[in-house]
C-alpha positions as CSV (number, residue, x, y, z in Angstrom):
1,M,22.8,18.0,2.5
2,S,26.3,16.7,2.6
3,S,28.2,16.7,-0.6
4,N,29.3,13.1,0.0
5,S,25.7,11.8,0.4
6,R,25.9,10.0,-3.0
7,I,22.7,8.4,-4.3
8,R,22.9,5.2,-6.1
9,P,22.2,5.4,-9.9
10,R,19.5,2.7,-9.5
11,D,17.7,4.7,-6.8
12,R,18.1,8.0,-8.7
13,D,16.7,6.6,-11.9
14,A,13.8,4.9,-10.1
15,I,12.8,8.1,-8.4
16,L,13.0,10.4,-11.4
17,Q,11.4,8.0,-13.9
18,S,8.5,7.3,-11.5
19,L,7.8,10.9,-10.5
20,A,8.2,12.2,-14.1
21,A,5.4,9.7,-15.0
22,G,3.3,10.7,-12.0
23,V,3.6,7.4,-10.1
24,V,5.1,6.5,-6.7
25,P,8.7,5.2,-6.9
26,R,9.3,1.8,-5.4
27,R,12.9,2.6,-4.3
28,G,14.6,5.5,-2.6
29,L,11.6,7.1,-0.9
30,Q,13.8,8.2,1.9
31,H,15.6,10.6,-0.4
32,V,12.4,12.7,-1.0
33,Q,10.4,12.3,2.2
34,V,9.3,15.6,3.7
35,G,6.9,16.6,6.4
36,R,3.8,14.7,7.8
37,V,5.8,13.8,10.9
38,Q,2.7,13.4,13.1
39,E,1.0,11.1,10.6
40,V,4.1,8.9,10.3
41,S,4.4,8.8,14.1
42,A,0.8,7.7,14.4
43,L,1.4,4.8,12.0
44,L,4.6,3.8,13.7
45,G,2.6,3.4,16.9
46,D,0.3,1.1,15.0
47,L,3.2,-1.0,13.8
48,E,4.4,-1.4,17.4
49,R,0.9,-2.5,18.5
50,V,0.7,-5.1,15.8
51,V,4.2,-6.5,16.7
52,D,3.0,-6.7,20.3
53,G,0.1,-8.9,19.3
54,G,-2.6,-6.3,18.7
55,S,-4.3,-5.1,15.6
56,A,-4.7,-1.7,13.9
57,I,-6.7,-0.1,11.1
58,R,-6.3,3.3,9.5
59,F,-8.1,5.1,6.7
60,V,-5.6,7.5,5.1
61,I,-7.7,10.3,3.6
62,G,-6.4,12.9,1.2
63,E,-7.4,14.8,-2.0
64,Y,-6.6,13.3,-5.4
65,G,-2.8,13.8,-5.8
66,S,-2.1,14.7,-2.2
67,G,0.4,11.8,-1.7
68,K,-1.7,9.0,-0.3
69,S,0.1,6.3,-2.4
70,F,3.5,7.8,-1.5
71,F,2.5,7.7,2.2
72,L,1.4,4.0,1.9
73,H,4.7,3.1,0.3
74,L,6.6,5.1,2.8
75,I,5.2,3.3,5.8
76,R,6.2,-0.1,4.4
77,S,9.9,0.7,5.0
78,P,9.7,0.9,8.8
79,A,7.4,-2.1,8.8
80,L,10.0,-4.2,7.0
81,E,12.7,-2.9,9.3
82,K,10.6,-4.3,12.2
83,Q,10.7,-7.7,10.6
84,M,7.1,-7.5,9.6
85,V,5.5,-8.8,6.4
86,T,3.6,-6.4,4.2
87,M,1.1,-6.8,1.4
88,H,-0.3,-4.1,-0.8
89,G,-2.7,-3.8,-3.7
90,D,-4.8,-1.3,-5.6
91,L,-8.5,-1.7,-5.8
92,T,-9.9,-1.6,-9.3
93,P,-13.2,-2.6,-11.0
94,D,-11.7,-6.1,-11.2
95,R,-10.3,-6.2,-7.7
96,R,-12.6,-5.7,-4.7
97,L,-12.9,-6.7,-1.1
98,F,-16.1,-8.6,-1.7
99,A,-17.5,-9.9,-5.0
100,T,-19.1,-13.0,-6.6
101,G,-17.4,-12.9,-10.0
102,G,-13.8,-13.5,-9.0
103,Q,-12.9,-9.9,-8.2
104,G,-12.2,-10.7,-4.5
105,R,-9.8,-13.6,-5.4
106,S,-8.2,-11.3,-7.9
107,L,-7.5,-8.7,-5.2
108,Y,-6.0,-11.5,-2.9
109,T,-3.8,-12.7,-5.8
110,E,-2.5,-9.1,-6.2
111,L,-1.8,-8.9,-2.5
112,A,0.0,-12.2,-2.5
113,R,2.1,-11.2,-5.5
114,N,3.2,-8.0,-3.6
115,L,3.9,-9.8,-0.3
116,S,7.2,-8.3,0.9
117,T,9.7,-9.1,3.6
118,R,13.0,-7.4,4.6
119,T,14.8,-9.8,2.3
120,N,12.2,-9.5,-0.5
121,P,11.3,-5.8,-0.3
122,D,10.0,-5.6,-3.9
123,G,7.4,-8.4,-3.5
124,G,7.4,-12.1,-4.3
125,G,8.2,-13.0,-0.7
126,L,5.5,-15.6,0.0
127,Q,7.6,-18.6,-0.8
128,S,10.4,-17.4,1.4
129,V,8.0,-17.0,4.3
130,V,6.9,-20.6,3.9
131,E,10.5,-21.8,3.6
132,R,11.4,-19.8,6.8
133,F,8.6,-21.6,8.6
134,I,9.8,-24.9,7.2
135,G,13.4,-24.2,8.3
136,E,12.3,-23.4,11.8
137,A,10.3,-26.7,11.9
138,Q,13.3,-28.7,10.6
139,K,15.5,-27.2,13.3
140,T,13.0,-28.1,16.0
141,A,12.7,-31.6,14.6
142,R,16.4,-32.2,14.7
143,E,16.7,-30.9,18.3
144,T,13.8,-33.1,19.5
145,D,14.5,-36.1,17.2
146,R,11.0,-36.0,15.6
147,E,9.7,-36.0,12.1
148,T,9.6,-32.6,10.5
149,E,6.0,-33.0,9.3
150,D,4.9,-33.8,12.8
151,V,6.5,-30.6,14.0
152,I,4.8,-28.6,11.2
153,R,1.4,-30.0,12.1
154,E,2.0,-29.2,15.8
155,H,3.0,-25.6,15.0
156,L,0.0,-25.1,12.7
157,R,-2.5,-26.6,15.1
158,S,-3.5,-23.2,16.3
159,L,-4.7,-22.3,12.8
160,S,-7.5,-24.9,13.1
161,E,-9.6,-22.4,15.1
162,L,-9.7,-20.1,12.1
163,V,-11.8,-20.5,9.0
164,G,-9.8,-22.6,6.4
165,G,-7.1,-23.4,8.9
166,Y,-7.1,-27.2,8.3
167,D,-6.6,-26.9,4.6
168,F,-4.0,-24.2,5.1
169,A,-2.0,-26.5,7.3
170,D,-2.4,-29.3,4.7
171,V,-1.0,-27.1,2.0
172,V,2.0,-26.1,4.0
173,A,2.6,-29.8,4.9
174,A,2.4,-30.6,1.2
175,Y,5.0,-27.9,0.4
176,W,7.3,-29.7,2.9
177,R,6.7,-33.1,1.3
178,G,7.5,-31.6,-2.1
179,H,10.7,-30.1,-0.6
180,D,11.7,-33.3,1.1
181,E,11.0,-35.6,-1.9
182,G,12.3,-33.2,-4.5
183,N,8.9,-32.9,-6.1
184,A,8.9,-29.4,-7.7
185,N,5.3,-29.9,-9.0
186,L,4.0,-30.4,-5.5
187,K,5.8,-27.4,-4.1
188,G,4.6,-25.3,-7.0
189,S,1.0,-26.4,-6.4
190,A,1.2,-25.5,-2.7
191,V,2.5,-22.0,-3.6
192,R,-0.2,-21.6,-6.2
193,W,-2.8,-22.4,-3.6
194,L,-1.4,-20.0,-1.1
195,R,-1.3,-17.2,-3.8
196,G,-5.0,-17.8,-4.6
197,E,-4.3,-19.0,-8.1
198,Y,-6.6,-22.0,-8.1
199,S,-9.9,-21.2,-9.7
200,T,-11.6,-24.6,-9.0
201,K,-11.8,-26.9,-6.0
202,T,-11.5,-29.9,-8.3
203,D,-8.0,-28.9,-9.4
204,A,-7.0,-28.2,-5.8
205,R,-8.2,-31.5,-4.6
206,R,-6.4,-33.4,-7.4
207,D,-3.1,-31.6,-6.8
208,L,-3.1,-31.1,-3.0
209,G,-5.9,-33.2,-1.6
210,V,-7.7,-30.2,-0.1
211,R,-11.3,-29.4,-0.5
212,T,-11.2,-25.6,-0.4
213,I,-9.6,-22.8,-2.3
214,I,-9.1,-19.1,-1.8
215,D,-12.1,-17.4,-3.4
216,D,-14.3,-14.3,-3.2
217,A,-16.0,-15.5,0.0
218,N,-12.9,-16.0,2.2
219,V,-10.3,-13.3,1.3
220,Y,-10.4,-11.7,4.7
221,D,-10.3,-15.1,6.4
222,M,-7.2,-15.9,4.5
223,L,-5.5,-12.6,5.5
224,K,-6.2,-13.5,9.2
225,L,-4.6,-17.0,8.6
226,L,-1.6,-15.4,6.9
227,A,-1.2,-13.0,9.9
228,R,-1.1,-16.0,12.2
229,F,1.2,-17.9,9.9
230,V,3.8,-15.2,9.4
231,R,4.0,-14.9,13.2
232,L,4.6,-18.6,13.5
233,A,7.4,-18.2,10.9
234,G,9.1,-15.7,13.1
235,Y,8.0,-12.4,11.7
236,G,6.5,-9.5,13.7
237,G,3.1,-9.5,12.0
238,L,1.3,-8.6,8.8
239,I,0.4,-5.2,7.4
240,V,-2.1,-5.0,4.5
241,A,-2.3,-1.8,2.5
242,F,-5.2,-1.1,0.1
243,D,-4.9,1.9,-2.2
244,E,-7.5,3.4,-4.6
245,M,-10.4,2.7,-2.3
246,V,-12.3,5.3,-4.2
247,N,-13.1,2.5,-6.7
248,L,-15.6,1.2,-4.2
249,Y,-17.2,4.6,-4.1
250,K,-17.6,4.6,-7.8
251,L,-19.4,1.2,-8.0
252,A,-22.7,1.9,-9.8
253,N,-24.4,-1.2,-8.2
254,T,-25.6,-0.2,-4.7
255,R,-25.8,-3.7,-3.5
256,A,-22.2,-4.5,-4.6
257,R,-21.0,-1.3,-3.0
258,N,-22.8,-2.0,0.3
259,S,-21.4,-5.6,0.3
260,N,-17.9,-4.2,0.2
261,Y,-18.7,-1.7,2.9
262,E,-20.0,-4.6,5.0
263,Q,-16.7,-6.3,4.6
264,I,-14.9,-3.1,5.6
265,L,-17.2,-2.9,8.7
266,R,-16.2,-6.5,9.6
267,I,-12.5,-5.7,9.3
268,L,-13.0,-2.5,11.3
269,N,-14.9,-4.2,14.1
270,D,-12.3,-7.0,14.4
271,C,-9.4,-4.5,14.6
272,L,-11.1,-2.1,17.0
273,Q,-12.3,-4.9,19.3
274,G,-9.0,-6.8,19.3
275,S,-10.5,-9.9,17.7
276,V,-7.5,-10.4,15.4
277,A,-3.8,-10.5,16.4
278,N,-0.6,-9.3,14.6
279,L,-2.6,-7.8,11.8
280,G,-2.9,-4.2,10.6
281,F,-4.8,-2.5,7.7
282,I,-4.2,0.8,5.9
283,M,-6.8,1.9,3.4
284,A,-6.3,5.0,1.3
285,G,-9.1,7.0,-0.3
286,T,-10.4,10.5,-1.1
287,P,-12.6,12.6,1.2
288,E,-15.6,11.7,-1.0
289,F,-15.0,8.0,-0.4
290,L,-15.2,8.6,3.3
291,T,-17.8,11.4,3.9
292,D,-20.2,11.2,0.9
293,T,-23.5,10.3,2.6
294,R,-24.9,9.0,-0.7
295,R,-22.2,6.6,-1.9
296,G,-19.2,6.9,0.5
297,L,-18.5,5.1,3.7
298,Y,-20.8,7.5,5.5
299,S,-23.7,6.2,3.5
300,Y,-23.4,3.0,5.6
301,E,-24.7,4.1,9.0
302,A,-22.6,1.6,11.1
303,L,-19.4,2.9,9.4
304,Q,-20.4,6.5,9.8
305,S,-20.8,6.1,13.5
306,R,-17.4,4.4,13.9
307,L,-15.5,6.7,11.6
308,S,-16.9,10.1,12.6
309,E,-14.0,12.2,13.7
310,N,-13.4,13.7,17.1
311,M,-15.7,16.8,17.5
312,F,-13.0,18.5,19.6
313,A,-10.4,18.1,16.8
314,S,-10.8,21.4,15.0
315,A,-9.3,24.9,14.7
316,G,-5.8,23.5,14.2
317,V,-6.2,20.8,16.9
318,R,-5.8,17.3,15.5
319,D,-6.5,13.8,16.9
320,F,-4.3,11.0,15.6
321,S,-5.8,8.2,17.7
322,G,-8.9,7.5,15.7
323,P,-9.0,5.3,12.6
324,V,-9.3,8.2,10.2
325,L,-6.0,9.9,9.3
326,R,-6.3,12.9,7.1
327,L,-3.2,14.0,5.3
328,A,-2.3,17.6,6.1
329,N,-1.3,20.0,3.3
330,L,2.4,20.5,2.7
331,S,3.5,24.0,3.8
332,P,5.3,26.2,1.2
333,E,8.5,25.6,3.2
334,E,8.0,21.8,3.1
335,L,7.3,21.9,-0.7
336,Y,10.5,23.9,-1.2
337,V,12.4,21.2,0.7
338,V,10.9,18.6,-1.6
339,L,12.2,20.5,-4.6
340,T,15.7,20.8,-3.1
341,K,15.7,17.1,-2.5
342,L,14.6,16.3,-6.0
343,R,17.3,18.6,-7.4
344,H,19.8,16.7,-5.2
345,V,18.5,13.3,-6.4
346,H,18.8,14.5,-10.0
347,A,22.4,15.4,-9.3
348,G,23.1,11.9,-7.9
349,G,23.8,13.4,-4.5
350,D,26.5,15.8,-5.8
351,E,25.9,19.4,-4.7
352,Q,28.3,20.6,-7.3
353,A,26.2,19.1,-10.1
354,H,22.9,20.8,-9.2
355,A,21.1,21.7,-12.5
356,L,19.2,24.7,-11.0
357,P,20.2,27.5,-8.6
358,D,18.1,28.3,-5.5
359,E,16.5,31.2,-7.3
360,A,15.1,28.9,-9.9
361,L,13.3,26.9,-7.2
362,H,11.7,30.0,-5.8
363,A,10.7,31.1,-9.3
364,F,9.2,27.8,-10.1
365,M,7.2,27.7,-6.8
366,E,5.9,31.3,-7.4
367,H,4.9,30.5,-10.9
368,C,3.0,27.3,-9.8
369,S,1.4,29.1,-6.9
370,R,0.2,31.9,-9.1
371,N,-1.3,29.5,-11.6
372,V,-2.8,26.9,-9.3
373,G,-3.4,28.8,-6.1
374,E,-4.1,27.0,-2.8
375,A,-4.5,23.6,-4.5
376,Y,-0.7,23.8,-5.3
377,F,-0.1,22.8,-1.6
378,Q,-3.1,20.5,-1.2
379,T,-2.2,18.3,-4.2
380,P,1.5,18.9,-5.1
381,R,1.9,15.9,-7.3
382,T,1.4,17.7,-10.6
383,S,3.9,20.4,-9.7
384,I,6.4,17.8,-8.5
385,R,6.0,16.0,-11.8
386,A,6.5,19.2,-13.7
387,F,9.6,20.0,-11.8
388,V,11.2,16.6,-12.5
389,Q,10.4,17.0,-16.1
390,L,12.0,20.4,-16.1
391,L,15.2,18.9,-14.6
392,R,15.2,16.2,-17.3
393,V,14.8,18.8,-20.1
394,L,17.7,20.8,-18.7
395,E,19.8,17.7,-18.5
396,Q,19.3,16.9,-22.2
397,N,19.5,20.6,-23.3
398,P,22.1,22.2,-21.1
399,S,22.2,25.4,-23.1
400,T,18.5,26.1,-22.5
401,S,17.6,28.9,-20.1
402,W,15.7,27.7,-17.0
403,Q,13.9,31.1,-16.9
404,E,12.3,30.4,-20.3
405,L,11.3,26.9,-19.3
406,V,9.8,27.9,-16.0
407,A,7.7,30.6,-17.7
408,A,6.5,28.0,-20.2
409,V,5.2,25.6,-17.5
410,R,1.5,25.1,-17.7
411,V,0.2,23.3,-14.6
412,G,-3.3,23.0,-13.3
413,P,-5.0,21.6,-10.2
414,D,-4.8,17.9,-9.8
415,S,-8.3,16.3,-9.8
416,D,-10.1,13.0,-10.4
417,P,-12.6,13.6,-13.2
418,A,-14.6,10.5,-12.4
419,V,-15.2,11.7,-8.8
420,T,-15.9,15.3,-9.6
421,G,-18.3,14.3,-12.4
422,E,-22.0,13.7,-11.7
423,G,-24.1,10.7,-12.3
424,E,-23.9,7.0,-11.9
425,G,-22.7,6.4,-15.4
426,I,-19.1,7.0,-14.6
427,A,-19.1,4.8,-11.5
428,D,-17.5,1.7,-12.9
429,D,-14.9,3.4,-15.0
430,P,-11.3,2.6,-13.7
431,V,-9.4,5.7,-12.6
432,D,-5.6,5.8,-12.4
433,D,-4.8,7.7,-9.3
434,E,-1.2,7.9,-10.4
435,L,-1.5,10.1,-13.4
436,A,-2.2,13.8,-13.8
437,S,-2.4,16.3,-16.7
438,F,0.7,18.2,-17.3
439,R,2.1,20.2,-20.3
440,L,5.6,21.7,-20.6
């Protein structure tokens, strides 16, 4: 690394604080990215297809702690660079793809809150998308000497063929009227509707004159509408990322679980058959979520037949064209590069300020490999977390010997106790796929 490749303090702190806590940093991912070139290339191809008017769906499968969340956040950067809109959300017991008690709407609200564009990379970009659409309509209205609302209606006419399209168009038109009249309440009501924050149709009809709201039954329909809308606003398309899909696997109620799998099947069929445009999905889960024939996706016959992997992809030969994308283990060499990058980040990009020599990195890896074994490379998150905490201890205690600290590290395999446990009783317990046990 070049000695002048300085890292901004904001990025440095975001990376180190997040990794020390076992969570994925929202900033500076490019500073610690290593390996998985083929997987990234496969998803970049998906982005190109979505921009060209197609659709895509991927199931990113990896062990607990293998870097699925990191991978999902990583792919958002090239999507934003391609002028696409991204949405992401974690599934929890209170946020599902399909439900009847508000969990579906709760998931949509989370997605809308995390909607990002190139100018709003950290979320909160929904209103800016609407305003960009309005701005384009105003420009067209001036050039053609027409009313702006008439242009808006004309541009949104194609939405009428989709479920909820009429009301969606009415809400966008209401936002324009609020903007034109200086009515902040009307603009706010329109944004609330688009974010899925209305819980009753009565309130929506009173504030906006529409008869529907975003609820459990139409979450996927709204995502299809949004994909069409962001395209009309001048963006390349919409990428929706779902993390923690294992929470569907852990649902104790078989009917609720199958209802969510039916929704996944609907999304999968639409994407594979090209029934949707400018829309892509990335869903991250554990191997159990995919292949368990009792409670995973493979328990649903139609999904198993569509997600079964290429029978010829074995013995080191991999197929990246199917919907299932398994994250390969990091090699020892790649993991070493990760540690060197983290050391460099910790030093703020200054090679002269590295807190550890190369021999310390080798000693740390040997210690972890000896204590964890093969799982050290399958699920490296715990070891990475330990290494970052080691750097932080040295930073605050410069007189401490790194040899003593490395020898004191106690690190075990990263695992999800709720998945490895047996029985239905644990099925509805929330699991934080961002945390892991570590003691220094």
